[in-house]
N, CA, C and O atoms as CSV, one atom per row, in Angstrom:
chain,resi,resn,atom,element,x,y,z
A,1,MET,N,N,0.856,-1.178,0.000
A,1,MET,CA,C,0.000,0.000,0.000
A,1,MET,C,C,0.897,1.235,0.000
A,1,MET,O,O,1.695,1.406,0.922
A,2,PRO,N,N,0.788,2.096,-1.006
A,2,PRO,CA,C,1.587,3.324,-1.025
A,2,PRO,C,C,1.019,4.363,-0.052
A,2,PRO,O,O,-0.188,4.423,0.185
A,3,LEU,N,N,1.907,5.165,0.495
A,3,LEU,CA,C,1.513,6.250,1.383
A,3,LEU,C,C,1.894,7.575,0.752
A,3,LEU,O,O,2.877,7.659,0.016
A,4,LEU,N,N,1.124,8.603,1.035
A,4,LEU,CA,C,1.463,9.964,0.662
A,4,LEU,C,C,1.556,10.748,1.955
A,4,LEU,O,O,0.550,10.975,2.627
A,5,LEU,N,N,2.777,11.166,2.306
A,5,LEU,CA,C,2.998,11.872,3.562
A,5,LEU,C,C,2.724,13.358,3.402
A,5,LEU,O,O,3.130,13.977,2.418
A,6,ASP,N,N,2.040,13.911,4.370
A,6,ASP,CA,C,1.675,15.316,4.403
A,6,ASP,C,C,2.896,16.168,4.737
A,6,ASP,O,O,3.898,15.662,5.243
A,7,GLN,N,N,2.805,17.443,4.455
A,7,GLN,CA,C,3.910,18.360,4.730
A,7,GLN,C,C,4.202,18.514,6.220
A,7,GLN,O,O,5.267,19.014,6.582
A,8,ASN,N,N,3.290,18.100,7.086
A,8,ASN,CA,C,3.524,18.176,8.523
A,8,ASN,C,C,4.437,17.064,9.025
A,8,ASN,O,O,4.901,17.105,10.165
A,9,LEU,N,N,4.695,16.073,8.180
A,9,LEU,CA,C,5.630,14.998,8.498
A,9,LEU,C,C,6.910,15.212,7.698
A,9,LEU,O,O,6.875,15.742,6.588
A,10,SER,N,N,8.019,14.805,8.258
A,10,SER,CA,C,9.300,14.984,7.588
A,10,SER,C,C,9.384,14.143,6.317
A,10,SER,O,O,8.971,12.984,6.297
A,11,TYR,N,N,9.918,14.737,5.273
A,11,TYR,CA,C,10.123,14.007,4.023
A,11,TYR,C,C,11.169,12.910,4.201
A,11,TYR,O,O,11.253,11.995,3.381
A,12,LYS,N,N,11.953,12.995,5.249
A,12,LYS,CA,C,12.982,11.988,5.525
A,12,LYS,C,C,12.373,10.645,5.930
A,12,LYS,O,O,13.056,9.622,5.890
A,13,LEU,N,N,11.122,10.639,6.311
A,13,LEU,CA,C,10.439,9.400,6.672
A,13,LEU,C,C,10.214,8.488,5.468
A,13,LEU,O,O,10.028,7.282,5.629
A,14,VAL,N,N,10.230,9.054,4.270
A,14,VAL,CA,C,9.970,8.267,3.060
A,14,VAL,C,C,10.942,7.094,2.983
A,14,VAL,O,O,10.522,5.960,2.755
A,15,ARG,N,N,12.232,7.352,3.170
A,15,ARG,CA,C,13.234,6.288,3.080
A,15,ARG,C,C,13.013,5.213,4.131
A,15,ARG,O,O,13.212,4.028,3.864
A,16,GLN,N,N,12.607,5.620,5.316
A,16,GLN,CA,C,12.423,4.671,6.405
A,16,GLN,C,C,11.179,3.808,6.212
A,16,GLN,O,O,11.126,2.679,6.701
A,17,LEU,N,N,10.189,4.324,5.511
A,17,LEU,CA,C,8.923,3.603,5.339
A,17,LEU,C,C,8.850,2.790,4.050
A,17,LEU,O,O,7.983,1.928,3.905
A,18,GLU,N,N,9.756,3.062,3.115
A,18,GLU,CA,C,9.681,2.409,1.798
A,18,GLU,C,C,9.715,0.891,1.862
A,18,GLU,O,O,9.061,0.231,1.054
A,19,SER,N,N,10.455,0.324,2.792
A,19,SER,CA,C,10.527,-1.142,2.843
A,19,SER,C,C,9.205,-1.747,3.325
A,19,SER,O,O,8.875,-2.880,2.972
A,20,TYR,N,N,8.460,-1.004,4.117
A,20,TYR,CA,C,7.167,-1.470,4.614
A,20,TYR,C,C,6.012,-1.073,3.700
A,20,TYR,O,O,5.035,-1.808,3.548
A,21,PHE,N,N,6.147,0.106,3.095
A,21,PHE,CA,C,5.105,0.656,2.228
A,21,PHE,C,C,5.747,1.134,0.923
A,21,PHE,O,O,6.070,2.314,0.784
A,22,PRO,N,N,5.932,0.219,-0.031
A,22,PRO,CA,C,6.545,0.615,-1.310
A,22,PRO,C,C,5.761,1.740,-1.984
A,22,PRO,O,O,4.546,1.851,-1.816
A,23,ALA,N,N,6.453,2.549,-2.729
A,23,ALA,CA,C,5.879,3.685,-3.456
A,23,ALA,C,C,5.432,4.813,-2.534
A,23,ALA,O,O,4.593,5.627,-2.919
A,24,THR,N,N,5.978,4.872,-1.327
A,24,THR,CA,C,5.675,5.978,-0.418
A,24,THR,C,C,6.246,7.268,-0.988
A,24,THR,O,O,7.373,7.290,-1.484
A,25,GLU,N,N,5.472,8.334,-0.914
A,25,GLU,CA,C,5.884,9.651,-1.422
A,25,GLU,C,C,5.601,10.719,-0.377
A,25,GLU,O,O,4.893,10.475,0.600
A,26,HIS,N,N,6.156,11.890,-0.589
A,26,HIS,CA,C,5.927,13.048,0.276
A,26,HIS,C,C,5.502,14.216,-0.605
A,26,HIS,O,O,6.033,14.391,-1.702
A,27,VAL,N,N,4.565,15.003,-0.141
A,27,VAL,CA,C,4.069,16.115,-0.955
A,27,VAL,C,C,5.188,17.062,-1.369
A,27,VAL,O,O,5.141,17.623,-2.463
A,28,LYS,N,N,6.188,17.250,-0.521
A,28,LYS,CA,C,7.317,18.139,-0.860
A,28,LYS,C,C,8.100,17.592,-2.044
A,28,LYS,O,O,8.460,18.341,-2.952
A,29,LEU,N,N,8.361,16.300,-2.039
A,29,LEU,CA,C,9.136,15.682,-3.114
A,29,LEU,C,C,8.370,15.655,-4.429
A,29,LEU,O,O,8.971,15.536,-5.497
A,30,LEU,N,N,7.056,15.766,-4.357
A,30,LEU,CA,C,6.215,15.789,-5.557
A,30,LEU,C,C,5.882,17.209,-6.011
A,30,LEU,O,O,5.187,17.402,-7.008
A,31,GLY,N,N,6.390,18.214,-5.261
A,31,GLY,CA,C,6.111,19.606,-5.612
A,31,GLY,C,C,4.682,20.022,-5.318
A,31,GLY,O,O,4.137,20.897,-5.991
A,32,MET,N,N,4.069,19.399,-4.316
A,32,MET,CA,C,2.665,19.656,-4.001
A,32,MET,C,C,2.482,20.388,-2.668
A,32,MET,O,O,1.427,20.275,-2.044
A,33,GLU,N,N,3.493,21.132,-2.230
A,33,GLU,CA,C,3.409,21.801,-0.923
A,33,GLU,C,C,2.234,22.752,-0.808
A,33,GLU,O,O,1.649,22.888,0.266
A,34,GLU,N,N,1.888,23.403,-1.886
A,34,GLU,CA,C,0.817,24.407,-1.862
A,34,GLU,C,C,-0.528,23.860,-2.338
A,34,GLU,O,O,-1.497,24.611,-2.444
A,35,THR,N,N,-0.594,22.581,-2.621
A,35,THR,CA,C,-1.826,21.968,-3.110
A,35,THR,C,C,-2.833,21.835,-1.971
A,35,THR,O,O,-2.472,21.445,-0.860
A,36,ALA,N,N,-4.065,22.151,-2.242
A,36,ALA,CA,C,-5.121,22.057,-1.233
A,36,ALA,C,C,-5.315,20.608,-0.805
A,36,ALA,O,O,-5.229,19.689,-1.619
A,37,ASP,N,N,-5.579,20.420,0.486
A,37,ASP,CA,C,-5.781,19.082,1.027
A,37,ASP,C,C,-6.876,18.326,0.285
A,37,ASP,O,O,-6.759,17.121,0.061
A,38,ARG,N,N,-7.919,19.014,-0.089
A,38,ARG,CA,C,-9.033,18.369,-0.786
A,38,ARG,C,C,-8.566,17.739,-2.102
A,38,ARG,O,O,-9.019,16.651,-2.456
A,39,LEU,N,N,-7.673,18.404,-2.823
A,39,LEU,CA,C,-7.164,17.844,-4.076
A,39,LEU,C,C,-6.253,16.650,-3.819
A,39,LEU,O,O,-6.248,15.690,-4.591
A,40,ILE,N,N,-5.496,16.708,-2.751
A,40,ILE,CA,C,-4.611,15.599,-2.410
A,40,ILE,C,C,-5.421,14.376,-2.046
A,40,ILE,O,O,-5.076,13.263,-2.442
A,41,TRP,N,N,-6.488,14.565,-1.303
A,41,TRP,CA,C,-7.355,13.439,-0.944
A,41,TRP,C,C,-7.926,12.823,-2.184
A,41,TRP,O,O,-8.685,11.857,-2.101
């Protein structure tokens, strides 16, 4: 199950979670820092 981490969580968590949750991403790494939560959902 892939995860999308919110900007309130550190982007550094992506590396730590990848082995448990492949395809984990962070909004910062995707350039989505200013994207409305509703669109992310």
